[in-house]
N, C-alpha and C positions, 0 to 999 in steps of 0.2 A: 504494501499499500504505500511505504515510503521511498523518496526518491533519492536519490544519493546525490553529492552537489556537483559533481558530474553530468547526473541525468539533465537536474533541475537548468546547468547551465545551458544543456542543447535544448530545454523547452524553452528558456528564454531567447536563444537565438530564432525559434519558430514566432513566439510570441512579438518579438521585433519587428520581422518581415509580416506578420499579421496586421501588427496596426499600421506599417508602411501600406497596406491595402486601403485600412480604414480612410488614411490622409489623403489616399489617392482619390477614393469617392467624395471625401469633401470636396475636392476640387471641382468636382463633377458636375455638371447641372442636369439633376433628377426630372426635372420637369419635363413631361412630355416623352421620356423613355419607356419603354416597356421592359416590364420586371425580367423577361428572355434577355434583353439587351446589357442589362447590369449584369444578368449572371457570365454573359459571354464578355464582356468587360473585365470581370472581375477574374474569369478563368484565364484570359490571355495575360494578365499581367502577374499572376501567380505562376504560370509557368516561363513566359517568354523574360518577363522583366527580373523576377524574384528567383527563379530557377527552383522552386518548391514545387509542391502537389498540393491541388486542392482534395482535403482529404475525406471531404463530404461526397465526393463522386462517388458511385457504385457502393459506398454504405447502405448495406441492407437494402440494395436495389435502386437506391436513387440516382436518378438520372442528370442532377445538376451539382453546381458549385456551392451554393447557398440555397437558404431560404427568404423570401421577398414576403413579409406580413404586413399587410395593408390594411391601416383603421382597426376593424372591429376584428382581424387577424390577431390569434394571441401567440401562432407560432407555426413552423413546417410549412407557410404557404408555399405553393408552387411556383418558379418561374414560368411567365405564359409570353407568347408573341402579344395575345390579343387585350392585355392587362396592362395599361399604360397609365401612369404616374399623374394625376392632374393635381387642380391648383387646389390648395388646401388638405391635402392627403397628409397623415403618415404612415410613415413604412419601416420594420424594421429589417437592417437586412444582417443575418447570422452566416457566419463564414468560419470554415475550420482551413487549417493549412499545416503541412505537413515537412518537415525538412529532418535530416539525417535519422528520420525513423522516429521521432518524436511529434507531439501533435499541440497547437495551440487553438482556441474556440474565444471568439468574441463576436459581441453584435452589439449595433447601435441603430438607435430609431431617430429619424432623420425626418424633418420638417420639410414637404414640398411645397413650393409657394408661401402663398398668403393662406397662414394655418390659425384657426380659430384659436381667441385666448384660452377657452377651457382644454382645446388640445393639446394648446404649450405646456399648460400648468401640467396636463398628465405626465407626459413626456420629462419634465422637468424633476416632478417629485420621486417619477421613477429612476432617473439616475441617481438623484440623492439616496435613495433606496439603497441602492447598488453599493453606495459606498458608505452607508452606514452599515452593509452588511460586511465589506472589507475590511472595515474601521474594528468589527468585533472579533477579527480572526488576529490568534497570537497562541501558542505553546501555553497549554492547560485551559484554555477556554474549550465553551463545548460547543457542539452545531447546532444546538438550541439556543445560544445564547445569538448564535447567527441568524437563524430564522426570525427570531424574537425582535432586531433590532432590524430588520427592514419590513417586519409587518406592523411593526408599532409607529414608523413612520407614515406607511400608506395608510395605514387606519384614521390616523391624526388626520391627517388631509381627507378624509373623507371617501377615500377608494379600498378596494381588497385585492388579496393577495391569491393567482391562480393559486392551487393546490393540486394539480392534476399531474403538473410537471416541476422538475425541480433541476439543479444543478450535479454536478458529479467528479468523480475522481477522472482523472485523464493522464497519457501517456504513450505510451505507445500503441496504445487503444485511446478510440475516443470517446468510450464512454469505461469507466474504470468504477470501482468500490471509492470510495462512501457515496450515497445519493445526499444531496445537499438543499434540505426545504427551506424554503421561504418564508415559513412560521415554525413559531416554536417555542416551547419555555425556557426561561433561562436554567442555567447548571442542567440540563438534561443533553441527551444525545451522546454523540461518538465523543470522547476528549481527544482535542487538536495535539499533533505533534511534530516537531520541526520535520519537514522533510515530504509532509505530506502534501499533493499539488490536486485543487479540484477548481470547477468552473461556479461562481454566484452569477446567476442569470435571473432574477427576480421579472415576472409577467404579473404587471399590475393592470387592473380592469376599474373602469370610473364608475361600474354597475356590481352585479354581483359577481362571485368569483367563478360560476359555474361556466364549464366550455363543454364545446358539441364539436366531433370529428365529421368534416366533410364525406361525400360518398366517395373522392377519389384516394382515402384513405391516410391522406397526409396531414390536409389543409384543417387545422383548429381554431374555432373563432369562439366568441363568446356566446354563453346559450343566450343572452338577453341584449344583445345585437349591441351592447355598448363597446367604445372605444377600449383598445387595450395597449399598450407600450411596453418595451422590455431593452434592457441592457444584459450584457455580460460581460465578464474579464477573466481569464484564468490567473488562479492564484496561488503562491507555495508558502507555505509556513515556515516561517524563517526563526533563528533563536531567540530575537529580539519582537517577531509581529509578524509582519505579512510583506511579500514583495508579489506587484501586481505585472506579472511576464507579458500580459497584453497590452500594457499602458503606452495610451498614444502621447503623441508630443505635447497637444493642448492639456493635456492632465500632469505636467511634469508637477505642479504645486499644488497636488491633492496630499491631506497630510499623510496618508499611506506610504508605505517605502516601495 
């Protein structure tokens, strides 16, 4: 379950490359692009520019390099040529990358064009909730502490936390132990130890936390049709706290290491 310092260094390399993918997307005009165009853009960047492998493609029979989850889609949105991002959308782009045998996993919710203030607030609070969870990570803390920090922030702002999906351990495999739930009670759950590496990826809904899976078998939407947002980072437990392996350049001033 724990990784050696050498393994974490390799995962940090993958995480640094993955951060560059999001920094490329930050410079990209998403308005008017189809989700399939974005998928192809990301695949070319990972393969041709970064000389790495998009780890999601082929995983569990999935045919694309990322998930594009728009508005009421909670997670696992499938890229499509007919699905074009329009003014006012929010879209979560969830991307994995493998380099030298180790995988990094991250996601970011983008604002497309002129987004309603209520949607902007949801996205901001979700991002804050991610970092509340990250800041709870340290040796001796419990996974329940991480989930509690996330859920407390979401509830304080009038939102709900999706309970059907969770973060996960990661390394040579995309999904490893442990499961990292985004709700919980302080002082409960697995005790965190130096060398553990996992994702924290809260999905926060404006309405109730219930979700449904569409007929394609992948796309998960809010049961009540409310908006949903998500952010994700891959983190490692260090001797003194936490290292965010997928940290982007715009996040250098965040408190967590």
